[in-house]
N, C-alpha and C positions, 0 to 999 in steps of 0.2 A: 832351337830356343824353347823355351819350355814355353805350353803351353799359356798357362796363365800371363805368363812374362810378357809373348808375345801379342796378347790382346789386349793388354793396357798400353799399348804403341797402337792398338788400333781411334782414328780419330776420334767416330762416335763410340766408343767404348771405354777409352781411358780413364772418367770421370764416375766411373761405377764402382759400388765397394767392390770390396777382395769378395766378397761371401758370394756376391752374382759374379763378376768374372770365374771363379770358379764353378761356379753351377754350367756356366757356357762351353766354361775348357773340356767341363766331363761330362758335355752333353755329344761332342764332334766324335769323331773320327778322327784320326793322322792317313793321309793315301801318301804316296811315294813315286816321284815323280822322274826319269830320266829324258834330258833335252832332247825335244821339240814330241815330246810325249803330249797328244791333247786333253785337256784337261774339261773342259768344255769348248761346242762351236760353235757355231755365231747363227741365231735364233732358234735354239735349243731350248726348253727349259729351265730352269735355275735350279740349282741342287744345295742352294743356302749359304749359309755366312763361309764363304774360303775367306781364311788368312795364315800366312805365308808364315811358315815356323822355322825353314832354311833353303838356302837356294836362291833363289828368281823364277818369277811367272813372265813371258810377254802376254799382255794384251795384243790382238791385232786382229784388222779386217784384209779383207782380198776380195778384189774387182774381176770381172769376168773376165779380164784377163789374165790372172793368176797372179797379180802384180798385187803386194803386201805393203802395207800401211803397219810399222809397230806405234799406240796408242800413248805404252807404255810397259813398262820392265816393274816389275813390284818386286820389294827385295821382303827381307824377316822383315815382322813385325806388319806389315800394310795390309791391306785387305783389297779384293781382287772382285771386278766389276757389281759394285751396293747398285745399280741401280735396281738391275733384276728383281733382287731381295727384297725392296722395296715398291716396289711397284708394279709387282704380281705377272711385268709381262717376260717373252724369251730375251737373250744374251744378245745384245747390239752388237758383238765383237765375242771372237774368237782367243784361248788363249791355251797355251800349253808349259808344259816346263820350257823354262829357259838354258836351268843347268843341270846336269847329272846330280841324281843323290838331292832333290827339291823334295823340300816337307809342308805340305798344307795340311789347315784344320778345317774340314767341314764339316759344319750344324747342318742336319735337315733344315730347309725352307718353313714346315711346320713347324718342325719344333720352336725353332730361333724368333718365330710370328706369337706363339706363346709366351718366351721368356720376355720380348719385347712386350705383350698384352701388360705382364705383373708387374714390369721398370717401366712406365711412360717415359719418365727422363729421357731415357734408348731413345727416343724416335726426334726431341731436342735437338739430344747434339747430331742426330742421324740427317739429321734436313742443313746444318751444318755442312759440313763431311761433303753432302750431295755437292753445294753453293761449290765450295770449295774445288771439285774435282771439275764441274760445270767452267769454273773460271780457269782453272789449269787447262781445258777442253778448246777453247775460248783463242785463249793464248798462241797453241796447237795452230788453228782454223784461220787465224789471222797471220801469224807465219808462213805454213804456205801458201795460203791464198795474195800474199801481200811481197812477199820477198823470194828475191832469184835465186835458185841449187846452188849459186857463186856463194849466196848469205849464208844460204842454212847450209851449208857445208864448212863456210867459216866458223858460224857459230857455232856447230857440234865438236870444232879442234877447239875452239877457247871453253871452251866443257871437258872436252877430253882431257888436253893439258893439262888446265888444274892451279892453274900456273907454274909450267917443269916447260923449258923451255927446248927436251928434245923426251919422248915416248912411242910407245907403240900402239898400232891400232890395232888394236886384241878385235874386234870386228872385220869379218869381211865386207869387202864392197856392196853386196848385194845386202846383206847390214844394216849396212850404215846405210844404206839408199832408201831402205822403208822406213829408217827413221826419218830420214829428214824429203820423204816423197819424192821417191826418183830408182830409175833402177843402177844396175851395178856399172854399163857402159857411162853411163853416163857422170860416175861417182870419179869413173877413171879422168875422163878426158877433166874434171872440175879441177881436181887432185895437181892437173898439170896446168891448169890456168892459173895455181891459187903459187904455183911453184914460179911460173912464170911471172909472175906478182913481185916479187918477192920478197912476200910473207912464209913461205916456212922453201924447206929442201926437203926430199922423201930419200931415204934409201931402204930401198924392201916395203917392210912394216913400220919402218922406223917414220916417225916425223919430226924433223928439227922445224920449230920457227926460227928462222931467222928475224922478226919485224913482228912483237904485238901489235903495234900500235896501226900498223898496217892492216893485219889481220885482223882486232878487232873493226878498223874502220867498214873494211868488206861487211862484216855482220850485221852491223848496226846500221848500216848508209843506206846497202842497195834496196828496193822496189823493182817492180815490175813496169 
């Protein structure tokens, strides 16, 4: 994705004039990453504005036992971990390439701060972007704390299906567990449980939804 086009899709930048977007684009450098390559680590200093040009960046946290929780998958046209850009603190999570050949645009934080002073309307849009990000995080926390693993996995399958009766699981059970806040073995057992409920059948890495009503009911209704 061309630099200016990507910036035009960022929530707190898209309303800026083209000449400002061009200035920001020219101020940055393109970083190429492979899948699993670290962009920044949790608690490391902010490197600046990061916008995905192609591929995807996974943002995640890891606990003391090495268990990983995916906070977001940022794709082309999305900014990454903006909170550190605006509050001056260190990164609250880690980020790495989620696909081979991922490209990101990085504008050094000092340079971006200069541009924001010159274009104060960016601050107004930034507040809205951070509010949207906070709302999404609160929804994630609600899902993690109020709903069972069975419910969260059912919701993951509904999203992945996108209306299809049959679809492949492109992610490993470990990666799925990272998305829904559990571990690989629990994902495997819970897939079996959903199969026993009559909601799905499993053939290797292919899922067939036998009853969307049952699957959606499990996704929406279960709480701890």
